[in-house]
Each structure stands twice: as structure tokens, then as C-alpha cells.
C-alpha positions as CSV (number, residue, x, y, z in Angstrom):
1,M,86.9,99.6,107.2
2,Y,86.9,102.8,109.2
3,Y,89.9,104.3,107.5
4,K,89.4,105.2,103.8
5,S,92.7,107.2,103.4
6,F,96.3,107.3,104.3
7,L,98.5,110.3,104.6
8,I,102.0,109.5,103.4
9,K,104.8,111.3,105.1
10,Y,108.3,111.7,103.6
11,A,111.4,113.4,104.8
12,E,114.4,114.0,102.5
13,I,112.2,114.7,99.5
14,A,110.9,117.9,101.2
15,I,114.4,119.5,100.8
16,K,114.8,118.8,97.1
17,G,113.9,122.4,96.1
18,K,112.8,122.8,92.5
19,N,113.3,119.1,91.8
20,R,111.0,118.1,94.6
21,Y,108.1,117.2,92.3
22,L,110.3,114.7,90.5
23,F,110.9,112.8,93.7
24,E,107.2,113.0,94.7
25,N,106.2,111.6,91.3
26,A,108.7,108.8,91.7
27,L,107.3,108.0,95.2
28,I,103.8,108.0,93.8
29,K,104.9,105.5,91.1
30,Q,106.4,103.2,93.7
31,I,103.3,103.4,95.9
32,K,101.2,102.3,92.9
33,I,103.5,99.4,92.2
34,A,103.4,98.3,95.8
35,L,99.6,98.4,96.0
36,D,99.1,96.5,92.8
37,D,98.9,93.2,94.6
38,V,96.7,94.4,97.4
39,E,93.0,93.6,97.4
40,G,91.0,96.8,96.6
41,D,91.3,99.8,94.3
42,F,93.4,102.8,95.4
43,Y,93.7,106.3,94.1
44,I,97.0,108.2,94.9
45,R,96.9,112.0,94.8
46,K,99.2,114.9,95.6
47,E,97.9,118.1,97.2
48,Q,99.8,121.0,98.8
49,G,102.9,119.1,99.7
50,R,100.9,116.0,100.9
51,I,100.5,112.6,99.3
52,Y,97.3,110.7,100.0
53,V,96.3,107.1,99.3
54,D,92.5,106.8,99.0
55,A,90.8,103.4,99.0
56,Q,88.0,103.2,96.5
57,G,85.6,100.9,98.3
58,G,86.6,97.8,100.4
59,Y,90.2,96.8,100.8
60,D,92.5,94.8,102.9
61,Y,93.9,97.2,105.6
62,D,96.7,95.0,106.9
63,D,98.0,94.2,103.4
64,A,97.8,97.8,102.3
65,V,99.8,98.9,105.3
66,D,102.4,96.2,104.8
67,A,102.8,97.1,101.1
68,L,103.3,100.8,102.0
69,R,105.9,99.8,104.7
70,H,108.0,98.4,101.9
71,V,108.2,101.6,99.8
72,F,111.4,103.5,100.2
73,G,110.9,107.3,100.6
74,I,108.0,106.8,103.1
75,V,108.8,107.7,106.7
76,G,105.3,107.6,108.1
77,I,101.9,106.0,107.1
78,C,99.0,107.8,108.8
79,P,95.6,106.1,108.8
80,L,93.4,109.1,108.1
81,V,89.9,110.5,108.5
82,Q,89.0,113.4,106.3
83,L,86.3,115.8,107.4
84,A,84.4,118.6,105.7
85,D,84.7,122.1,107.2
86,N,81.3,122.6,108.8
87,G,82.5,124.9,111.6
88,F,84.3,124.3,114.8
89,S,81.4,122.8,116.8
90,V,80.8,120.1,114.2
91,L,84.6,119.5,114.0
92,A,84.7,119.0,117.8
93,E,81.9,116.4,117.6
94,D,83.5,114.6,114.7
95,V,86.9,114.5,116.5
96,A,85.3,113.2,119.6
97,G,83.6,110.5,117.5
98,Y,86.9,109.6,116.0
99,L,88.6,109.3,119.4
100,D,85.7,107.2,120.7
101,R,85.9,104.8,117.8
102,V,89.6,104.4,117.6
103,Y,90.3,104.2,121.4
104,P,87.6,102.3,123.3
105,D,89.6,102.5,126.5
106,K,89.9,106.1,127.4
107,H,92.4,105.8,130.2
108,F,95.3,107.6,128.5
109,T,97.0,111.0,128.2
110,F,96.7,113.0,125.0
111,K,97.5,116.3,123.4
112,V,96.0,118.0,120.3
113,N,98.5,119.1,117.7
114,A,96.6,121.4,115.2
115,R,98.1,122.8,112.1
116,R,96.3,125.6,110.3
117,A,97.5,125.3,106.7
118,R,94.5,127.3,105.5
119,K,95.0,130.8,106.9
120,D,91.4,131.9,106.4
121,Y,90.3,129.5,109.1
122,P,88.9,131.7,111.9
123,M,90.9,130.1,114.7
124,E,94.7,129.9,115.1
125,S,96.5,126.6,115.8
126,M,97.0,127.2,119.5
127,E,93.3,128.2,119.9
128,I,92.2,125.0,118.1
129,N,94.5,122.9,120.4
130,A,93.0,124.4,123.6
131,A,89.4,124.4,122.4
132,L,89.5,120.8,121.1
133,G,91.3,119.6,124.2
134,E,88.6,121.2,126.4
135,K,85.8,119.5,124.3
136,L,87.5,116.1,124.5
137,L,88.0,116.4,128.3
138,E,84.3,117.2,128.7
139,A,83.3,114.3,126.5
140,F,85.6,111.7,128.1
141,P,86.4,112.5,131.8
142,D,88.9,109.6,132.0
143,L,91.3,111.4,129.6
144,S,94.0,113.7,130.8
145,V,96.3,116.1,129.0
146,D,100.1,115.7,128.8
147,V,101.7,118.1,126.3
148,H,105.2,116.7,126.8
149,H,104.9,112.9,126.7
150,P,101.3,112.0,125.7
151,D,100.2,108.5,125.0
152,V,98.2,109.8,122.0
153,T,99.0,112.8,119.9
154,L,95.8,113.8,118.0
155,C,96.8,115.6,114.8
156,V,94.3,118.0,113.2
157,E,95.3,119.6,109.9
158,I,93.1,122.4,108.6
159,R,93.2,122.3,104.8
160,D,90.5,122.4,102.1
161,Q,89.4,119.3,104.0
162,I,90.3,118.6,107.6
163,N,92.7,115.7,108.3
164,V,92.5,113.9,111.6
165,Y,94.9,111.1,112.6
166,S,96.7,109.9,115.7
167,E,98.8,107.0,114.5
168,V,102.0,107.2,112.5
169,I,103.2,103.8,111.3
170,K,106.9,103.8,110.6
171,G,108.0,103.5,107.0
172,P,111.5,102.4,105.7
173,G,112.7,105.9,104.9
174,G,115.3,106.6,102.2
175,M,114.6,107.8,98.7
176,P,112.1,106.4,96.1
177,V,113.6,103.6,94.0
178,G,114.7,104.8,90.6
179,T,115.7,108.3,91.5
180,N,119.4,107.6,91.8
181,G,120.2,105.3,88.9
182,K,120.7,101.5,88.7
183,A,123.3,99.0,90.1
184,M,124.1,95.3,89.8
185,L,124.0,93.3,93.0
186,L,126.2,90.2,93.3
187,L,123.7,88.1,95.1
188,S,124.7,84.9,96.9
189,G,122.8,82.7,99.2
190,G,124.3,84.2,102.3
191,I,123.2,86.8,104.9
192,D,125.2,89.8,103.7
193,S,124.4,90.4,100.0
194,P,120.6,90.7,100.3
195,V,121.1,93.3,103.0
196,A,123.6,95.2,100.8
197,G,121.0,95.3,98.0
198,Y,118.4,96.5,100.4
199,M,120.6,99.3,101.7
200,I,121.6,100.6,98.3
201,A,118.0,100.5,97.0
202,K,117.0,102.5,100.1
203,R,119.1,105.4,98.6
204,G,116.9,105.4,95.5
205,V,118.9,102.9,93.4
206,S,117.1,100.3,91.3
207,I,118.6,96.9,91.4
208,D,119.4,94.0,89.1
209,A,121.3,90.9,90.4
210,V,123.7,88.2,89.3
211,Y,124.1,84.8,91.0
212,F,127.0,82.4,90.3
213,H,125.8,78.8,90.2
214,A,128.1,75.8,90.2
215,P,126.2,72.6,89.4
216,P,126.6,69.8,90.3
217,Y,128.5,71.1,93.3
218,T,125.6,73.4,94.2
219,S,122.1,72.1,94.1
220,E,118.9,73.3,92.5
221,R,117.7,74.1,96.0
222,A,120.7,76.5,96.4
223,K,119.6,78.2,93.2
224,Q,115.9,78.4,94.4
225,K,117.1,79.9,97.7
226,V,118.7,82.8,95.8
227,I,115.6,83.3,93.7
228,D,113.6,83.4,96.9
229,L,115.9,86.0,98.4
230,A,115.6,88.1,95.3
231,K,111.8,87.9,95.6
232,I,111.9,89.0,99.3
233,I,114.1,92.1,98.6
234,S,112.1,92.9,95.4
235,A,109.2,93.9,97.8
236,Y,111.4,96.9,98.6
237,T,113.4,97.4,95.4
238,G,110.7,96.7,92.8
239,P,111.2,94.1,90.0
240,I,114.6,92.5,89.7
241,C,116.2,90.8,86.7
242,L,118.4,88.0,88.2
243,H,121.2,86.7,86.0
244,I,122.1,83.1,86.9
245,V,125.6,82.3,85.7
246,N,127.0,78.7,85.4
247,F,130.4,79.2,87.0
248,T,131.5,75.5,87.3
249,E,134.0,75.3,84.5
250,I,135.7,78.5,85.5
251,Q,136.0,77.4,89.1
252,L,137.4,74.0,88.2
253,A,140.0,75.6,85.9
254,I,141.1,77.9,88.7
255,Y,141.1,75.0,91.2
256,D,143.2,72.9,88.8
257,R,145.7,75.5,87.7
258,C,146.1,78.2,90.3
259,P,147.5,78.1,93.9
260,H,144.8,77.0,96.3
261,A,145.6,79.9,98.6
262,E,144.5,82.3,95.9
263,L,141.3,80.4,94.9
264,T,138.8,82.8,96.4
265,I,140.6,86.0,95.2
266,I,140.9,84.8,91.6
267,M,137.3,83.5,91.6
268,R,136.1,86.8,92.9
269,R,138.0,88.7,90.2
270,Y,136.2,86.7,87.5
271,M,132.9,87.1,89.2
272,M,133.4,90.8,89.2
273,K,134.3,90.8,85.5
274,I,131.2,88.8,84.5
275,A,129.0,90.9,86.8
276,E,130.3,94.1,85.2
277,Y,129.5,92.8,81.8
278,F,125.8,92.3,82.8
279,A,125.9,95.7,84.6
280,K,127.0,97.6,81.5
281,E,124.5,95.6,79.4
282,S,121.6,96.7,81.5
283,G,122.7,100.3,82.1
284,C,123.9,99.9,85.7
285,L,126.3,102.5,87.1
286,G,128.0,100.3,89.6
287,L,128.3,96.9,91.3
288,I,127.0,96.1,94.8
289,T,128.6,93.5,97.1
290,G,128.0,92.5,100.7
291,E,131.6,92.6,101.8
292,S,132.7,93.9,105.2
293,I,136.3,94.6,106.1
294,G,138.0,91.7,107.8
295,Q,134.9,89.4,107.9
296,V,136.7,86.7,105.9
297,A,140.1,86.3,104.2
298,S,138.7,87.6,100.9
299,Q,137.5,90.8,102.6
300,T,140.8,92.2,103.9
301,M,141.8,95.6,102.5
302,Q,144.4,94.0,100.3
303,S,141.9,91.4,99.0
304,L,139.3,94.0,98.3
305,A,141.9,96.0,96.4
306,A,142.8,92.9,94.3
307,T,139.1,92.3,93.3
308,N,138.5,96.0,92.7
309,E,141.4,96.1,90.1
310,V,139.4,94.2,87.5
311,C,136.4,96.7,87.6
312,T,136.0,99.8,85.4
313,I,132.8,100.9,87.2
314,P,132.4,101.7,90.9
315,V,131.9,98.9,93.5
316,Y,129.5,99.9,96.3
317,R,129.9,98.1,99.6
318,P,127.3,99.5,102.0
319,L,128.2,97.0,104.8
320,I,131.9,97.7,104.7
321,G,132.1,99.0,108.3
322,F,129.4,96.7,109.8
323,D,130.0,93.8,112.1
324,K,128.1,90.5,111.6
325,Q,125.5,91.1,114.3
326,E,124.5,94.4,112.8
327,I,124.1,92.8,109.4
328,V,122.0,89.9,110.9
329,E,119.7,92.4,112.7
330,I,118.9,94.1,109.4
331,S,118.4,90.8,107.6
332,E,115.9,89.9,110.3
333,K,114.1,93.2,109.9
334,I,113.7,92.7,106.2
335,R,112.9,89.0,106.5
336,T,115.8,87.6,104.5
337,Y,117.5,85.9,107.5
338,E,115.5,82.7,107.7
339,T,116.0,82.1,104.0
340,S,119.7,83.0,104.1
341,I,120.5,80.4,106.7
342,L,119.0,77.5,104.9
343,P,121.8,74.9,104.5
344,Y,122.2,75.0,100.8
345,E,125.8,76.1,99.9
346,D,126.8,78.5,97.2
347,C,129.8,78.3,94.9
348,C,131.9,80.5,97.2
349,T,131.6,78.0,100.1
350,I,132.2,74.9,98.0
351,F,135.7,75.8,96.6
352,V,137.3,77.2,99.7
353,A,141.1,77.0,100.4
354,K,142.2,75.7,103.8
355,H,144.7,78.5,104.1
356,P,143.6,81.4,102.0
357,V,145.9,84.3,101.4
358,T,144.9,87.4,103.3
359,K,147.4,89.9,101.8
360,P,147.5,89.0,98.1
361,S,150.1,90.6,95.8
362,L,148.6,91.8,92.5
363,N,151.9,90.9,90.7
364,V,151.5,87.3,92.0
365,I,147.8,87.2,91.1
366,H,148.5,88.5,87.6
367,K,151.3,85.8,87.1
368,D,149.0,83.0,88.3
369,E,146.1,84.1,86.2
370,M,148.3,83.7,83.2
371,K,148.0,79.9,83.8
372,L,144.4,80.3,82.6
373,S,145.1,82.3,79.5
374,D,144.6,79.6,77.0
375,Q,140.9,79.0,77.9
376,I,139.6,81.6,80.3
377,D,138.3,84.0,77.7
378,H,136.3,81.3,76.1
379,M,134.9,80.1,79.4
380,V,133.9,83.6,80.4
381,S,132.2,84.1,77.1
382,E,130.3,80.8,77.4
383,A,129.2,81.6,81.0
384,I,127.8,85.0,79.8
385,E,126.1,83.5,76.7
386,T,124.5,80.6,78.7
387,A,123.3,82.7,81.6
388,E,119.7,82.3,82.6
389,K,117.5,85.3,83.3
390,V,114.8,85.2,86.0
391,Y,112.5,88.1,86.6
392,V,111.2,88.5,90.1
């Protein structure tokens, strides 16, 4: 493999002032986790505001790049050649050799973008740009210079060693997971909730999840579908503890005793209560849902207010202003869409009212929930005690 190193570019971390090193260290930790399953040995180092990933011997290039593309905090992955400083003439020969190897077809425009981080280098950045450009044009007559919109930008960084790269593979951006606390995701088998978990994790939040299972009304395939979704998003978020809660008895009690128009609202309220229990148990600072205003009856402003009322910790809804197509596009990008549309229904789609209330009154909801008072606390406790934990 020609490339033995990657330069890792980040954005927001650079403006963190005196705390910058904490974010850099968190990013390095997440890079190590991401590369654990990649063939090859890697050494991650931090030098002068740069993070490098060095391959120690042979490795799988495509798998390494794919793993790095799942690490929040990275905005660019640059396959890198590092050269010793043996003078400009040797540098020009080495850069020409790099260009020759990476670009067999020389019919393209280019510019040189030199950065002299080491101020004792005898040439300034603009001089390096002009001199290297001249040498490359002499070596490859089919090349032409375009300083405004080049096909290839050849970056040359003059440091203790000289970095040469011309490709920047886009990373996911955001902040390193674990730098902004932890939250509990209500994960269903649908399209929205995996995207919501991804988006909150992108802001540096580590994720656990809870899934409400309703056997025999929902199948083991529905449960496996949610586990598979958790595995997909864990490539971005890191390890997830998935709490699988048997919700059948609670749903049946609500179905039997409460007005059917309020089924979804009351079920959501008990889901939030149970999710909050697990959130507090695992040190989470909030709940995450995939709700979007007006998408369904349980996601009107009045309905969201009714479900919020049972929570004592914040509820984060990163998709609140998105339309469905925008959510689908993100789910396709993060590769959860094909799993989400598998035809295995979750508990929310089994017990659905024909004419759900869209503007629930909290006074009415409180009154109707009293019909469950003789057994609901016991059922909630049992659901919590019998929950299954799956680590992905």
C-alpha cells in the first residue's frame, strides 16, 4: 500500500481554546475504537495541532477509510505521504514521483498549496508554490495550472517532516462522542429514531437505547430488526446498551381501559416514564426521540406537550423541524434505511387508534389514566425488572 499515513482534519475542535486538548484526546480515543476491527496495526499520534494515523505494516486501506468516515469529529481524511527534508531539489523530485504514481493520467489542472509551518525553512510559502508548480510543469507537459478551480490541489506542509497529500475524503463532522454527556434513545424499528440517535451522537453525545417489544403481537424478527439498527448506528456512536422492554401487558391494559382515541398518547407517556428510569440508571442527561412536528397524530404540538409532561429530564428531538424526505435522505446516507423499511411492525404500529386525538387535554388524559391506577405501577415495575439488555 502506497499510503502509510492519514492526516486527520477536524473543525470545531480547533476553536476550543484551553480545552482543545481534551477534545483532541477524545477524538484519538474514538479513532482507536473505530480502527480496532480493521486489519492491520495503527499508531495514532498528535503533533503541532495535527492528528496522524500511521499504519504499522500492511493494512486494509478501504476498511481503514470506511472506519474513519464513521468517527464524529473528523471533517477530512487525507491519505498522506511524509517526506524527510533533504532540500528543495529532492522535495521537487519526490513530489513529482507522488503525482506520477497517484495520477497516471496527467491531463488535469492543478495548483500547489504550500504551508510553511516551520519558519526556518529557507523558502516562503508563495515561493514554494511557484517553484514546485514550475518543476511539475517541466516534468509533465500535459498538466496545466488553474489557481481558482483546479482539478487537483496538491498540499505541501513544511513541518519537521514534509506532508504531501492531494485528496481530502469527507468525514462526518461534528464532535467526538463522549465529549457532551450521554442520552437515552427511544429506538423503534422505523426510519426516524435511528436518524435522531445519529444526529445527537454527532454533537458528541454517547448513546444508550430502549426498545419496546410487544410479543406475540410483534415478532422476534421485529426485535432483531431493532438490534440490527442499533448495530448500524453504533458504528458512529460507539457501543450501545439496548434495553428491550416487554410492553405487552401495559399496552393491553391501556387498550382495554382507556379511550381508543388516546391509545397512542397514553402509551407514549408510559414509554417515556420507563425510558427515563433506564436513562437515570445509566447516567443519561436526557431522552432522544425521532418525533417531527405534525408527522403523525401523536406528534402535534399538543401531543408532544402531553408526553413531555411525564418527564423530569430533557427530551431532545433533533428531527423536530424536518420533513419526511429529509429524514429519509439521512437514513440512506447512514445506511439504516433498508433495515428500517423491513416489514416487521413495532408495538406503536400494532395498537393504533382509527381516529387518534390530535389535541389531547392533559386533564382528560390524567382522568383516563386513573382507570389504570390499580395495576399500572406493578406492570411498569415488572416491565423494568424483566427488561433484556443487549450490548452492540
